[in-house]
Z-matrix of the N, CA and C atoms (Angstrom, degrees):
N
C 1 1.419
C 2 1.578 1 110.68
N 3 1.332 2 113.82 1 -32.76
C 4 1.500 3 115.45 2 -177.05
C 5 1.543 4 109.02 3 -70.62
N 6 1.376 5 117.88 4 -32.85
C 7 1.450 6 121.76 5 176.01
C 8 1.476 7 111.83 6 -62.22
N 9 1.360 8 113.75 7 -39.92
C 10 1.507 9 120.91 8 178.82
C 11 1.598 10 109.09 9 -55.21
N 12 1.334 11 114.37 10 -47.92
C 13 1.433 12 118.50 11 -176.85
C 14 1.545 13 113.16 12 -66.47
N 15 1.305 14 114.53 13 -30.26
C 16 1.477 15 119.69 14 178.42
C 17 1.510 16 109.13 15 -61.27
N 18 1.309 17 115.47 16 -56.86
C 19 1.502 18 119.90 17 -176.52
C 20 1.502 19 112.49 18 -72.01
N 21 1.297 20 117.28 19 -31.92
C 22 1.470 21 123.06 20 176.82
C 23 1.539 22 107.01 21 -62.93
N 24 1.293 23 119.82 22 -45.47
C 25 1.460 24 126.12 23 179.44
C 26 1.572 25 109.23 24 -66.24
N 27 1.309 26 117.18 25 -41.06
C 28 1.508 27 118.33 26 177.68
C 29 1.572 28 106.47 27 -60.98
N 30 1.279 29 119.04 28 -42.15
C 31 1.509 30 121.84 29 176.60
C 32 1.509 31 111.20 30 -59.58
N 33 1.336 32 115.14 31 -46.38
C 34 1.516 33 119.02 32 177.72
C 35 1.536 34 110.43 33 -58.41
N 36 1.347 35 114.55 34 -49.99
C 37 1.461 36 117.86 35 -176.41
C 38 1.508 37 113.61 36 -67.42
N 39 1.353 38 115.41 37 -28.06
C 40 1.442 39 117.67 38 178.99
C 41 1.555 40 111.33 39 -63.10
N 42 1.302 41 114.72 40 -38.26
C 43 1.490 42 116.78 41 178.77
C 44 1.529 43 110.91 42 -81.98
N 45 1.336 44 117.61 43 -41.12
C 46 1.445 45 120.20 44 -169.96
C 47 1.516 46 114.04 45 -92.51
N 48 1.287 47 118.20 46 9.04
C 49 1.478 48 124.45 47 -178.28
C 50 1.588 49 105.31 48 -68.85
N 51 1.329 50 113.69 49 124.61
C 52 1.545 51 117.91 50 -177.69
C 53 1.522 52 108.43 51 -68.49
N 54 1.338 53 121.59 52 -21.79
C 55 1.450 54 119.55 53 -177.25
C 56 1.544 55 110.11 54 -90.54
N 57 1.324 56 117.42 55 -11.32
C 58 1.458 57 121.76 56 176.14
C 59 1.520 58 108.53 57 -114.43
N 60 1.285 59 117.53 58 58.44
C 61 1.465 60 123.33 59 -173.07
C 62 1.473 61 113.08 60 -73.88
N 63 1.293 62 121.85 61 -7.52
C 64 1.492 63 125.78 62 178.49
C 65 1.502 64 111.05 63 -55.71
N 66 1.293 65 116.94 64 -41.78
C 67 1.514 66 120.46 65 179.13
C 68 1.577 67 108.28 66 -62.33
N 69 1.266 68 117.71 67 -49.25
C 70 1.441 69 121.07 68 179.88
C 71 1.617 70 111.97 69 -61.23
N 72 1.350 71 114.06 70 -41.84
C 73 1.451 72 117.19 71 175.96
C 74 1.565 73 113.12 72 -58.52
N 75 1.312 74 114.26 73 -40.66
C 76 1.463 75 119.40 74 174.80
C 77 1.462 76 113.96 75 -59.18
N 78 1.303 77 114.19 76 -47.09
C 79 1.510 78 120.76 77 -178.68
C 80 1.532 79 111.26 78 -66.16
N 81 1.313 80 117.45 79 -36.73
C 82 1.489 81 122.52 80 177.53
C 83 1.592 82 106.42 81 -62.90
N 84 1.340 83 114.74 82 -48.73
C 85 1.422 84 119.90 83 -178.41
C 86 1.544 85 109.70 84 -61.74
N 87 1.260 86 116.61 85 -38.53
C 88 1.468 87 120.72 86 178.84
C 89 1.518 88 114.17 87 -67.06
N 90 1.357 89 115.47 88 -39.81
C 91 1.468 90 121.29 89 -170.34
C 92 1.527 91 112.26 90 -92.37
N 93 1.318 92 120.98 91 -25.39
C 94 1.443 93 119.98 92 -168.84
C 95 1.540 94 115.51 93 -64.29
N 96 1.347 95 121.97 94 -23.48
C 97 1.429 96 117.79 95 174.97
C 98 1.497 97 115.07 96 -75.91
N 99 1.320 98 120.39 97 -10.29
C 100 1.423 99 123.49 98 -172.68
C 101 1.554 100 111.23 99 -106.04
N 102 1.364 101 112.44 100 168.12
C 103 1.481 102 117.74 101 177.49
C 104 1.528 103 105.84 102 -131.17
N 105 1.332 104 115.92 103 178.63
C 106 1.478 105 122.33 104 -175.59
C 107 1.505 106 112.23 105 -53.67
N 108 1.328 107 119.97 106 -33.86
C 109 1.479 108 121.01 107 -178.60
C 110 1.513 109 112.01 108 -67.02
N 111 1.303 110 117.70 109 -17.70
C 112 1.487 111 123.11 110 177.18
C 113 1.460 112 114.96 111 -97.26
N 114 1.372 113 115.48 112 23.24
C 115 1.482 114 120.41 113 -174.72
C 116 1.511 115 114.85 114 -57.67
N 117 1.314 116 118.73 115 -36.80
C 118 1.410 117 121.16 116 -178.73
C 119 1.524 118 111.80 117 -65.51
N 120 1.287 119 113.70 118 -43.42
C 121 1.485 120 120.73 119 177.01
C 122 1.532 121 111.08 120 -63.12
N 123 1.258 122 119.27 121 -40.28
C 124 1.458 123 122.46 122 179.10
C 125 1.477 124 112.85 123 -69.07
N 126 1.336 125 116.76 124 -43.03
C 127 1.472 126 120.78 125 174.35
C 128 1.483 127 112.89 126 -58.00
N 129 1.351 128 114.29 127 -43.27
C 130 1.530 129 119.51 128 177.31
C 131 1.529 130 110.75 129 -61.02
N 132 1.353 131 116.48 130 -44.01
C 133 1.469 132 118.38 131 179.59
C 134 1.506 133 111.80 132 -62.97
N 135 1.361 134 114.76 133 -46.94
C 136 1.464 135 118.43 134 177.58
C 137 1.548 136 111.35 135 -59.44
N 138 1.280 137 117.20 136 -41.39
C 139 1.498 138 120.18 137 -178.98
C 140 1.559 139 108.61 138 -67.07
N 141 1.305 140 119.65 139 -40.01
C 142 1.446 141 124.26 140 175.16
C 143 1.503 142 109.21 141 -57.77
N 144 1.326 143 118.73 142 -42.02
C 145 1.431 144 123.17 143 -179.82
C 146 1.560 145 109.49 144 -63.81
N 147 1.351 146 115.80 145 -44.18
C 148 1.464 147 120.82 146 177.69
C 149 1.543 148 110.74 147 -61.27
N 150 1.358 149 114.03 148 -42.12
C 151 1.541 150 117.81 149 179.22
C 152 1.477 151 107.77 150 -61.16
N 153 1.342 152 118.76 151 -49.64
C 154 1.476 153 118.43 152 177.95
C 155 1.508 154 114.41 153 -58.51
N 156 1.274 155 116.75 154 -42.68
C 157 1.455 156 122.72 155 177.09
C 158 1.527 157 112.40 156 -58.01
N 159 1.331 158 113.29 157 -46.94
C 160 1.477 159 120.72 158 -179.22
C 161 1.522 160 110.52 159 -67.18
N 162 1.278 161 118.87 160 -40.28
C 163 1.492 162 125.58 161 178.64
C 164 1.524 163 107.68 162 -57.83
N 165 1.289 164 115.67 163 -49.88
C 166 1.479 165 119.78 164 -178.40
C 167 1.549 166 110.04 165 -62.90
N 168 1.278 167 118.81 166 -40.12
C 169 1.500 168 122.11 167 177.05
C 170 1.554 169 108.10 168 -62.90
N 171 1.301 170 117.47 169 -44.09
C 172 1.437 171 122.85 170 -175.84
C 173 1.547 172 107.06 171 -64.62
N 174 1.325 173 117.89 172 -46.89
C 175 1.429 174 120.67 173 -177.46
C 176 1.506 175 110.80 174 -64.79
N 177 1.311 176 117.98 175 -30.80
C 178 1.386 177 125.52 176 178.36
C 179 1.547 178 112.20 177 -73.52
N 180 1.350 179 115.42 178 -45.53
C 181 1.471 180 122.03 179 176.96
C 182 1.506 181 112.43 180 -59.95
N 183 1.279 182 117.42 181 -39.60
C 184 1.505 183 123.33 182 176.16
C 185 1.505 184 112.92 183 -83.82
N 186 1.297 185 115.76 184 1.61
C 187 1.505 186 122.91 185 176.90
C 188 1.540 187 110.85 186 59.01
N 189 1.277 188 115.85 187 37.13
C 190 1.511 189 121.33 188 174.42
C 191 1.482 190 109.74 189 -83.50
N 192 1.350 191 117.13 190 -35.28
C 193 1.405 192 120.80 191 179.22
C 194 1.565 193 111.58 192 -134.13
N 195 1.300 194 113.84 193 141.78
C 196 1.444 195 120.10 194 176.02
C 197 1.553 196 107.08 195 -140.52
N 198 1.295 197 117.14 196 138.02
C 199 1.427 198 118.80 197 -179.87
C 200 1.547 199 106.51 198 -139.06
N 201 1.323 200 116.00 199 149.62
C 202 1.418 201 120.09 200 -178.10
C 203 1.578 202 110.41 201 -63.96
N 204 1.277 203 114.53 202 139.02
C 205 1.406 204 120.58 203 -178.04
C 206 1.499 205 112.83 204 -60.32
N 207 1.359 206 120.05 205 -43.05
C 208 1.468 207 121.25 206 -178.66
C 209 1.528 208 111.05 207 -67.47
N 210 1.292 209 119.11 208 -26.29
C 211 1.456 210 118.30 209 176.40
C 212 1.549 211 110.86 210 -72.95
N 213 1.317 212 114.87 211 -41.38
C 214 1.479 213 117.82 212 178.49
C 215 1.573 214 108.79 213 -66.38
N 216 1.334 215 117.64 214 -41.11
C 217 1.471 216 122.49 215 -179.34
C 218 1.526 217 109.35 216 -61.94
N 219 1.323 218 120.69 217 -24.74
C 220 1.467 219 121.47 218 172.73
C 221 1.490 220 111.76 219 -84.19
N 222 1.364 221 117.50 220 -39.25
C 223 1.465 222 119.63 221 -178.48
C 224 1.512 223 114.97 222 -66.51
N 225 1.318 224 117.14 223 -29.71
C 226 1.464 225 120.15 224 179.91
C 227 1.514 226 110.73 225 -62.52
N 228 1.304 227 123.65 226 -54.10
C 229 1.443 228 121.20 227 178.13
C 230 1.563 229 112.93 228 -65.56
N 231 1.317 230 115.91 229 -28.67
C 232 1.462 231 119.31 230 173.28
C 233 1.545 232 111.84 231 -63.33
N 234 1.269 233 117.99 232 -40.93
C 235 1.513 234 122.54 233 177.04
C 236 1.476 235 110.25 234 -63.54
N 237 1.294 236 117.99 235 -38.81
C 238 1.522 237 121.98 236 178.22
C 239 1.557 238 106.33 237 -66.34
N 240 1.283 239 115.16 238 -47.41
C 241 1.473 240 120.31 239 -175.39
C 242 1.539 241 108.99 240 -60.08
N 243 1.303 242 117.08 241 -45.86
C 244 1.492 243 120.98 242 -178.91
C 245 1.503 244 110.40 243 -63.59
N 246 1.328 245 118.63 244 -39.43
C 247 1.466 246 120.16 245 -179.17
C 248 1.544 247 108.95 246 -65.63
N 249 1.305 248 114.88 247 -48.47
C 250 1.520 249 119.20 248 -179.31
C 251 1.571 250 110.31 249 -61.76
N 252 1.352 251 113.90 250 -39.06
C 253 1.447 252 117.93 251 -179.67
C 254 1.515 253 112.38 252 -65.34
N 255 1.358 254 114.74 253 -40.24
C 256 1.433 255 121.73 254 174.36
C 257 1.533 256 109.89 255 -57.29
N 258 1.327 257 118.67 256 -43.22
C 259 1.402 258 121.39 257 177.49
C 260 1.507 259 114.16 258 -59.29
N 261 1.318 260 114.51 259 -38.25
C 262 1.516 261 121.92 260 179.94
C 263 1.477 262 109.21 261 -60.45
N 264 1.350 263 116.78 262 -42.74
C 265 1.470 264 120.71 263 -173.97
C 266 1.542 265 112.56 264 -83.83
N 267 1.324 266 118.71 265 -15.11
C 268 1.443 267 122.46 266 -178.37
C 269 1.524 268 113.09 267 -113.39
N 270 1.305 269 118.33 268 -1.67
C 271 1.474 270 119.39 269 -175.92
C 272 1.536 271 109.80 270 -64.89
N 273 1.302 272 112.63 271 129.73
C 274 1.457 273 119.49 272 177.37
C 275 1.549 274 113.56 273 82.11
N 276 1.279 275 118.20 274 -3.53
C 277 1.453 276 119.59 275 -179.09
C 278 1.560 277 107.57 276 -88.13
N 279 1.330 278 113.43 277 145.99
C 280 1.500 279 118.23 278 -175.08
C 281 1.493 280 110.69 279 -86.41
N 282 1.317 281 120.65 280 -2.55
C 283 1.496 282 121.06 281 -176.46
C 284 1.576 283 111.25 282 -89.59
N 285 1.303 284 115.31 283 28.61
C 286 1.494 285 120.99 284 177.55
C 287 1.464 286 111.53 285 -57.62
N 288 1.406 287 119.74 286 -40.11
C 289 1.406 288 120.25 287 -179.32
C 290 1.549 289 112.76 288 -65.79
N 291 1.246 290 118.82 289 -32.65
C 292 1.442 291 120.54 290 176.44
C 293 1.530 292 113.86 291 -66.44
N 294 1.363 293 112.50 292 -34.55
C 295 1.466 294 118.61 293 -175.97
C 296 1.586 295 111.93 294 -88.07
N 297 1.333 296 118.60 295 0.19
C 298 1.405 297 123.01 296 -174.53
C 299 1.539 298 109.21 297 -68.22
N 300 1.331 299 116.96 298 -42.45
C 301 1.484 300 122.26 299 -178.43
C 302 1.619 301 106.22 300 -59.15
N 303 1.314 302 115.66 301 -45.00
C 304 1.461 303 118.14 302 177.35
C 305 1.552 304 108.88 303 -58.97
N 306 1.307 305 117.93 304 -46.53
C 307 1.441 306 119.29 305 179.77
C 308 1.466 307 114.07 306 -61.98
N 309 1.377 308 119.10 307 -31.85
C 310 1.416 309 120.44 308 177.84
C 311 1.514 310 111.45 309 -65.08
N 312 1.328 311 114.65 310 -41.94
C 313 1.527 312 119.58 311 179.97
C 314 1.529 313 110.19 312 -69.53
N 315 1.310 314 115.33 313 -42.85
C 316 1.502 315 120.28 314 -176.31
C 317 1.595 316 106.93 315 -65.32
N 318 1.348 317 116.56 316 -41.88
C 319 1.485 318 119.53 317 -177.25
C 320 1.489 319 108.41 318 -63.51
N 321 1.337 320 117.35 319 -45.68
C 322 1.498 321 120.76 320 -179.18
C 323 1.543 322 109.21 321 -59.39
N 324 1.293 323 114.10 322 -48.98
C 325 1.504 324 119.15 323 179.02
C 326 1.496 325 112.58 324 -59.67
N 327 1.371 326 116.72 325 -43.63
C 328 1.478 327 118.40 326 176.86
C 329 1.474 328 114.19 327 -64.52
N 330 1.368 329 115.83 328 -32.86
C 331 1.488 330 120.47 329 175.26
C 332 1.500 331 110.09 330 -59.08
N 333 1.367 332 115.34 331 -41.50
C 334 1.501 333 119.78 332 179.47
C 335 1.510 334 110.18 333 -64.58
N 336 1.269 335 118.99 334 -43.14
C 337 1.505 336 124.63 335 177.87
C 338 1.540 337 107.61 336 -58.46
N 339 1.307 338 118.26 337 -51.47
C 340 1.436 339 122.69 338 -176.10
C 341 1.521 340 110.46 339 -63.99
N 342 1.331 341 116.99 340 -41.23
C 343 1.465 342 121.30 341 177.41
C 344 1.467 343 112.29 342 -62.01
N 345 1.322 344 118.91 343 -37.64
C 346 1.469 345 121.06 344 176.15
C 347 1.521 346 112.67 345 -60.66
N 348 1.286 347 113.09 346 -35.64
C 349 1.507 348 118.07 347 -178.83
C 350 1.546 349 111.98 348 -67.97
N 351 1.262 350 118.10 349 -22.13
C 352 1.459 351 123.06 350 -179.12
C 353 1.561 352 111.75 351 -101.21
N 354 1.357 353 117.94 352 -7.90
C 355 1.456 354 121.99 353 -168.53
C 356 1.558 355 111.18 354 -63.45
N 357 1.274 356 119.21 355 -41.59
C 358 1.445 357 121.57 356 -176.15
C 359 1.543 358 111.86 357 -62.69
N 360 1.355 359 113.79 358 -44.25
C 361 1.496 360 118.59 359 179.18
C 362 1.534 361 108.63 360 -67.01
N 363 1.315 362 115.36 361 -42.67
C 364 1.515 363 117.21 362 -176.17
C 365 1.492 364 110.67 363 -64.51
N 366 1.333 365 118.59 364 -39.07
C 367 1.496 366 122.18 365 176.37
C 368 1.556 367 109.23 366 -63.40
N 369 1.304 368 118.43 367 -35.28
C 370 1.448 369 121.38 368 -173.06
C 371 1.493 370 112.31 369 -73.27
N 372 1.395 371 117.75 370 -26.32
C 373 1.444 372 119.94 371 -177.65
C 374 1.528 373 112.13 372 -89.80
N 375 1.359 374 116.13 373 -9.71
C 376 1.472 375 118.45 374 178.39
C 377 1.524 376 111.49 375 -106.94
N 378 1.265 377 116.91 376 137.67
C 379 1.440 378 123.42 377 179.07
C 380 1.541 379 106.93 378 -102.39
N 381 1.346 380 115.92 379 171.88
C 382 1.470 381 120.02 380 174.32
C 383 1.532 382 112.49 381 88.65
N 384 1.332 383 111.44 382 -174.05
C 385 1.446 384 117.85 383 179.19
C 386 1.508 385 112.93 384 -81.16
N 387 1.339 386 118.48 385 175.73
C 388 1.456 387 121.51 386 -175.15
C 389 1.478 388 112.28 387 -64.21
N 390 1.391 389 119.65 388 -38.81
C 391 1.462 390 122.26 389 -175.68
C 392 1.525 391 108.64 390 -67.32
N 393 1.319 392 121.14 391 -30.86
C 394 1.511 393 120.64 392 -178.74
C 395 1.496 394 108.32 393 -76.08
N 396 1.276 395 121.04 394 -8.15
C 397 1.463 396 122.49 395 -177.97
C 398 1.533 397 112.66 396 -92.29
N 399 1.387 398 116.12 397 -4.22
C 400 1.447 399 117.86 398 -174.59
C 401 1.531 400 112.57 399 -71.80
N 402 1.296 401 119.92 400 -39.36
C 403 1.502 402 122.23 401 179.18
C 404 1.519 403 108.25 402 -66.35
N 405 1.337 404 121.72 403 -51.12
C 406 1.425 405 120.26 404 178.46
C 407 1.546 406 113.39 405 -59.87
N 408 1.314 407 117.06 406 -31.07
C 409 1.478 408 121.92 407 175.35
C 410 1.510 409 112.33 408 -64.78
N 411 1.357 410 116.59 409 -40.10
C 412 1.441 411 121.24 410 176.48
C 413 1.499 412 111.04 411 -70.09
N 414 1.278 413 120.36 412 -37.47
C 415 1.504 414 122.74 413 178.49
C 416 1.485 415 108.57 414 -68.14
N 417 1.306 416 118.53 415 -39.12
C 418 1.484 417 125.00 416 177.69
C 419 1.551 418 107.82 417 -63.19
N 420 1.353 419 116.50 418 -44.39
C 421 1.481 420 117.79 419 179.23
C 422 1.497 421 115.26 420 -63.65
N 423 1.350 422 115.38 421 -33.31
C 424 1.485 423 118.94 422 174.56
C 425 1.499 424 110.78 423 -65.99
N 426 1.343 425 118.04 424 -38.27
C 427 1.476 426 121.67 425 177.77
C 428 1.558 427 109.39 426 -64.13
N 429 1.323 428 116.26 427 -42.69
C 430 1.495 429 118.72 428 177.65
C 431 1.495 430 110.61 429 -63.23
N 432 1.311 431 117.99 430 -45.59
C 433 1.466 432 120.65 431 179.77
C 434 1.543 433 113.15 432 -59.67
N 435 1.337 434 115.66 433 -43.18
C 436 1.416 435 119.14 434 179.69
C 437 1.543 436 112.92 435 -65.60
N 438 1.349 437 115.58 436 -40.83
C 439 1.515 438 119.90 437 176.15
C 440 1.519 439 109.67 438 -65.07
N 441 1.316 440 119.84 439 -42.47
C 442 1.430 441 120.37 440 -178.70
C 443 1.500 442 113.44 441 -64.65
N 444 1.321 443 114.18 442 -40.49
C 445 1.483 444 119.12 443 178.44
C 446 1.555 445 108.52 444 -63.31
N 447 1.327 446 116.56 445 -40.34
C 448 1.442 447 120.31 446 175.75
C 449 1.539 448 113.05 447 -58.74
N 450 1.306 449 114.63 448 -48.72
C 451 1.474 450 119.89 449 178.72
C 452 1.504 451 112.38 450 -59.37
N 453 1.344 452 117.42 451 -47.86
C 454 1.424 453 123.25 452 179.05
C 455 1.514 454 110.57 453 -61.44
N 456 1.309 455 118.97 454 -39.76
C 457 1.482 456 122.05 455 178.60
C 458 1.535 457 109.39 456 -64.12
N 459 1.347 458 118.85 457 -39.95
C 460 1.429 459 120.87 458 178.96
C 461 1.506 460 109.93 459 -65.30
N 462 1.341 461 115.55 460 -43.27
C 463 1.492 462 119.67 461 177.49
C 464 1.517 463 110.34 462 -58.62
N 465 1.332 464 118.01 463 -44.77
C 466 1.412 465 121.28 464 179.76
C 467 1.574 466 111.98 465 -62.34
N 468 1.337 467 116.92 466 -39.11
C 469 1.439 468 121.71 467 175.70
C 470 1.501 469 111.32 468 -59.41
N 471 1.360 470 114.09 469 -50.99
C 472 1.491 471 120.51 470 -179.41
C 473 1.514 472 109.82 471 -61.62
N 474 1.303 473 118.42 472 -40.86
C 475 1.484 474 122.03 473 177.39
C 476 1.527 475 108.13 474 -59.79
N 477 1.303 476 117.39 475 -46.70
C 478 1.450 477 119.31 476 -178.51
C 479 1.547 478 111.86 477 -62.07
N 480 1.268 479 117.12 478 -41.91
C 481 1.491 480 123.78 479 -179.96
C 482 1.533 481 109.50 480 -63.55
N 483 1.319 482 114.90 481 -51.95
C 484 1.464 483 119.34 482 -178.92
C 485 1.562 484 111.94 483 -61.49
N 486 1.293 485 115.38 484 -37.12
C 487 1.523 486 120.69 485 -178.80
C 488 1.468 487 114.48 486 -77.51
N 489 1.342 488 117.19 487 -32.85
C 490 1.487 489 116.48 488 -179.09
C 491 1.599 490 113.87 489 -98.70
N 492 1.322 491 115.48 490 -38.02
C 493 1.494 492 116.98 491 179.64
C 494 1.570 493 111.67 492 -81.38
N 495 1.329 494 113.56 493 -46.44
C 496 1.497 495 118.18 494 -176.98
C 497 1.493 496 114.21 495 -93.40
N 498 1.377 497 117.19 496 2.07
C 499 1.404 498 122.92 497 178.71
C 500 1.533 499 119.46 498 53.75
N 501 1.282 500 112.80 499 35.12
C 502 1.527 501 117.28 500 170.91
C 503 1.469 502 106.95 501 -75.66
N 504 1.322 503 117.87 502 145.91
C 505 1.423 504 119.05 503 168.53
C 506 1.532 505 110.58 504 -77.85
N 507 1.262 506 118.16 505 162.13
C 508 1.470 507 118.87 506 177.90
C 509 1.559 508 111.45 507 -63.26
N 510 1.295 509 113.94 508 -38.81
C 511 1.483 510 119.57 509 174.35
C 512 1.502 511 114.56 510 -58.43
N 513 1.370 512 116.27 511 -50.33
C 514 1.438 513 119.12 512 176.91
C 515 1.504 514 116.25 513 -60.36
N 516 1.363 515 114.78 514 -41.47
C 517 1.445 516 122.74 515 177.62
C 518 1.572 517 108.75 516 -59.88
N 519 1.319 518 114.50 517 -46.31
C 520 1.427 519 117.83 518 -178.15
C 521 1.566 520 111.48 519 -64.26
N 522 1.321 521 116.18 520 -41.31
C 523 1.478 522 122.01 521 178.26
C 524 1.520 523 110.06 522 -61.53
N 525 1.315 524 115.95 523 -49.02
C 526 1.486 525 119.47 524 -176.88
C 527 1.502 526 109.97 525 -61.87
N 528 1.349 527 118.05 526 -52.05
C 529 1.487 528 119.36 527 -178.63
C 530 1.501 529 113.31 528 -63.82
N 531 1.277 530 115.88 529 -41.44
C 532 1.499 531 118.03 530 -179.72
C 533 1.562 532 110.53 531 -66.06
N 534 1.339 533 117.13 532 -37.20
C 535 1.437 534 120.38 533 178.00
C 536 1.558 535 110.46 534 -67.15
N 537 1.283 536 115.98 535 -39.38
C 538 1.498 537 123.26 536 175.99
C 539 1.586 538 108.78 537 -58.98
N 540 1.329 539 114.90 538 -47.16
C 541 1.465 540 119.89 539 -176.51
C 542 1.563 541 108.50 540 -65.53
N 543 1.338 542 115.90 541 -43.12
C 544 1.458 543 116.16 542 178.65
C 545 1.500 544 111.23 543 -63.22
N 546 1.347 545 117.94 544 -34.83
C 547 1.435 546 119.57 545 177.05
C 548 1.543 547 114.32 546 -67.28
N 549 1.267 548 115.41 547 -27.56
C 550 1.538 549 120.23 548 -179.63
C 551 1.574 550 106.48 549 -79.33
N 552 1.309 551 118.17 550 -42.31
C 553 1.459 552 119.13 551 -171.99
C 554 1.504 553 116.62 552 -82.54
N 555 1.398 554 117.57 553 -25.18
C 556 1.451 555 117.81 554 179.90
C 557 1.574 556 112.47 555 -59.00
N 558 1.355 557 118.93 556 -42.70
C 559 1.476 558 116.27 557 174.25
C 560 1.521 559 114.25 558 -63.81
N 561 1.325 560 118.60 559 -30.21
C 562 1.466 561 119.44 560 172.23
C 563 1.512 562 113.95 561 -62.81
N 564 1.318 563 115.04 562 -40.19
C 565 1.442 564 119.44 563 177.34
C 566 1.518 565 112.65 564 -67.59
N 567 1.357 566 115.43 565 -45.05
C 568 1.469 567 123.65 566 -175.47
C 569 1.584 568 109.06 567 -66.64
N 570 1.325 569 117.77 568 -39.11
C 571 1.458 570 126.90 569 -178.18
C 572 1.532 571 113.11 570 -83.48
N 573 1.289 572 117.69 571 3.53
C 574 1.451 573 118.59 572 -174.80
C 575 1.530 574 109.07 573 -61.23
N 576 1.337 575 116.82 574 147.95
C 577 1.450 576 122.58 575 177.97
C 578 1.458 577 114.55 576 -67.32
N 579 1.397 578 116.66 577 -20.10
C 580 1.440 579 119.34 578 -178.00
C 581 1.586 580 113.90 579 -64.29
N 582 1.326 581 113.72 580 -26.65
C 583 1.466 582 118.84 581 -179.97
C 584 1.514 583 112.71 582 -74.35
N 585 1.360 584 114.74 583 -20.13
C 586 1.467 585 117.85 584 -176.43
C 587 1.510 586 113.36 585 -83.63
N 588 1.271 587 120.11 586 7.89
C 589 1.433 588 125.30 587 -177.32
C 590 1.508 589 112.35 588 -106.97
């Protein structure tokens, strides 16, 4: 049971680390267009992200896939940028249900990208053969899922407060937050090490 808590906490810290805020930015971009009544859809999106993240770690642990770190470090802010940009173009539009299948696919794919970004560190903290890493990987994934649900819940509470107390429309809130996220990730894209080669 103690080992479970070790990897569960690593999963929690992976998402909630103040120095690795890219994960939180993605979750904010993912959740900001929704409200509490959409909780099933948001949980499904978060779980798809966790599945993608875990798949990437599994593929990395079994050495099926390997990707250069600087490529992943560029792709992560690009995924956040695309999600926030998608929000800008769809904010306030009633065709959200039609675009949800696209969001499911994109979220799963982005989970894979983000998982690849963590794969080298994850492999370095685990010893033994690939098969012995499966249980810690599942425990880690549960930590990620719990942290992501926490972040999304906080975003939904903030959204509710802003929309009820400060009288922002859902559309305006989505536009403001998505624009803020884009403003944060553009420097990350521009300053990526990949451009220095």
